[in-house]
N, C-alpha and C positions, 0 to 999 in steps of 0.2 A: 740774165733772163728778164723778160718783160714782166713787170710787176702787175698783178691783178688785185683782186680784193683781198685786203688783210683779213685773215680769218682767226689768227692767234696773235695776241699781243701780250708779251711778258714785260712788265714795267717795274724796273728796279727791285727785282726779287732777291731777297736774302733769306737764308734759313740756317738757324743754329740749333744744335742739340746740346743743351747745356753750354759748355765752353767751346765746343767744337763747331766751327763755322763750316757748313757744308756747301752753301751757295752764297756768293758774294756779289750783290748789286748787278744782277743780270737783267739786261733789257734786250728784247728781240722781237721782231715781227715775222710771222710766217704767213705766206699767201696761198690763196685758194688754188688747188690743183698742182701744187709743187710737192716734190719729194725732198724733205729737209732732213739732213742727217746730223745727229749730235755725235761727234767723234771725240774720244778721249779715253785714257786708261781707266782701270778700275779705281773707284774712289774719287773720280773727277767731279761727280755730282749729277751725272746724266739721269740716273734712275730717280733721284729725289726731284729733279726738275719735271720729268714727265709725270710723276705721281701727282704733282701739284696741278698739272693741266687736266687731270681726270678727277680732281677733288679728293684724292686719297691722302693728301698731305696739305698743310697750310703754311704759307710763308711767315717768317718772323716779321718781315716788313716787305712792302711792295704789293702789287696786284697783278693777277692773271685774268685775261679776258679771252673768251671764245665766242665767236660770232658777235662781237661787240658787247657781250654780257659778262659780268663779273663771275668768276668761279670762286667757290663751288656753287653749282646750280643743278638741282635734281632734274629740271626740265631739259637741260642740255645733254644729259647722260645718253639719251636715246640717239643722239646725233654723233656719238663718239664710240669708236671701237678701240678696245685696249687689250693688249697682250703683255702681261707682266713677265718678268724674268723667271719667276717661279710658276710652274704650271698649276692653275687652280682647277683641277679636274677631280672627278669622283671615280676612284680606282675600282670600286665594287660595281660600277655600272658599265655598260657597253658604251662604245663611242656614240652609237645612235641615241642611247638614252641620255648621254651627256648633252648631245646636240639638241634633243627635244626639250630638255630642262632649260637650257639657256635660251632657246628660241621662244619658249613660252614666257620667259622673263621679258623678252623684247616684244611680246604681244603678237608673235607670229603664230598663225593657226592654219589648220587644214592643208589644202593643196599648196598654199604659199609656203608654209613651213616645210613641207616635204621637198618642194622644189629648191628652196634655199639650202637645205641640208645636202641635197644631191650636188648642187652647184659648188658649194664650198669644199666638199670632200674631193671633188674632181680637181680643184685648184691645188690642193696639197697632196694629191695622188694617194688617197687613203680609201677610195671607194670599196676596195675588196676587203677592207678591215672594219667595216661599219658595225658588225655585230660582235666583234671581239671585245672582251673586257679590257678596260683601260689599264688595269693592273698588269696585263700581259703585253702591253705596248713597250717598245724600247724608248729610251730617252728622246731620240730624234722624232719618233712617231708622236710622242706626247707634245713636243713643240709644234709639230704640224697640226695636230688636233686643236691646240690652243689658238693657233693662227686661224684655223677654219671657224672656230667659235667667234672670234673677234670680227669676222667678216659677215656673219649671219644676217645682221639687220641692215646691211648696206649703208654703213655709217658715212657721214660727210667728212669726218676726220678719223684717220686710223693712226693710233699711237702704239708703236711696237718697240718693246724693250729687248734688244738683242734677239730678234726673231729667228735668226738662222743658226744660232749656236747648236752644235751637235747634228747639223743637217749636212748631208754629203754635197759636194760641189755641183753635181749634175742637177740635183733637186733644187739646190739654192738658186741656180740659174733660172729654172722654171718658175720658182716663186717670185723672183724679181720681174720676170715677164708678166706675171699676174699683177704685180704692183704697177707696172707701166700701163696695163689695161685699165686699172682702176683710176690712175692719174688722168687718162684720156677721158674718162667719164666725169672728171671734175673732183675726184676724191683727193683730199690733202693727206699726205702720209708723212708722219714723223717717225724716224727710225734712230734708235741709239745703236752704236756699233763701235767695235775697236778693230774691225776687219777692213784692211786698206782697200781691197778691190770693191767692197760694198760702198765705201765712202766715195769712190770715183763714180759710182752709178747715181748718186744723188744730184738733184738740180743745184742745191746749195748746201753748204756745211757750216755748222757752228763748232769750232774747235774749243774743247773744254779742258781746263787744267786746274786742279786744286780749288774747285768750286767757282771758278771764274770763266768767262767767255773770252778767249784770247784772240779770236779772229772769226769773221763771218764772210762768206763769199762763195762763188761757184768754185768747183775744183780747179777749173782753168785759171780763174782770177787769183786764187790762193797760191798756185804754182808760179804764175807770172810775177806776182808781187814779191815773192821770195826768191825768184830766179832758180827754181828747183824743177825737177822733172817728175817727182812723185809727191803724193799727199803726205806720206811719212816724213819726207825731207822737209816739206813745208811746215809740218807740225813742229819739227825740231827747231827750225828757224824762229818760229813764233814763241819759243821759250819753253817748249814741252820737253818731255823725256820719251824714251822709247816706249811704245805701247805694248 
């Protein structure tokens, strides 16, 4: 793909928890308006890496930059949307109250707040469940609400840690259509996944294994280089194991 402005720069990042090495000398650039997928099995280091990009974890060595500024940086947080693997929702509140709370943190008020709440709930198809208590939501509905919250403030970078886990295939397709719409507007999207058909939907992929980055390229490039027909086969050639 045609490379545009570099918006994320990961420079020689390593992370150890005690004697356990979780990330090992990762360097990677991600460009404006691309959907970049981090693909790898559980324990590969994907979550640790994206947590560092939003300032929730610090590297043992190396540096992360967003918009050419070193992370962590409080002033950059407003430009980033983050959806964690674990849903950070208030079960005793309704979906609407959760949205209002997070919208106010982002400084959204009045008509703008109402409009954004309506828009993001349409994206995840939860409009009819706005007043329902989150404690009464299913696991998949909670994932969708978490995604809606991450979209509220129209971030320049959207970082999503396994966003479609527990979401049915039909809705997953519509959520990916929403990602493509955001990409057209210039939003950069970083997705962690171990789902192969999602990996194929990304503009570029970083294949991760045992805390290392074993390959980077478009799905087409990775398959051509390994003379394979699927991303799963390409992953195996690059030295991985089954996901």
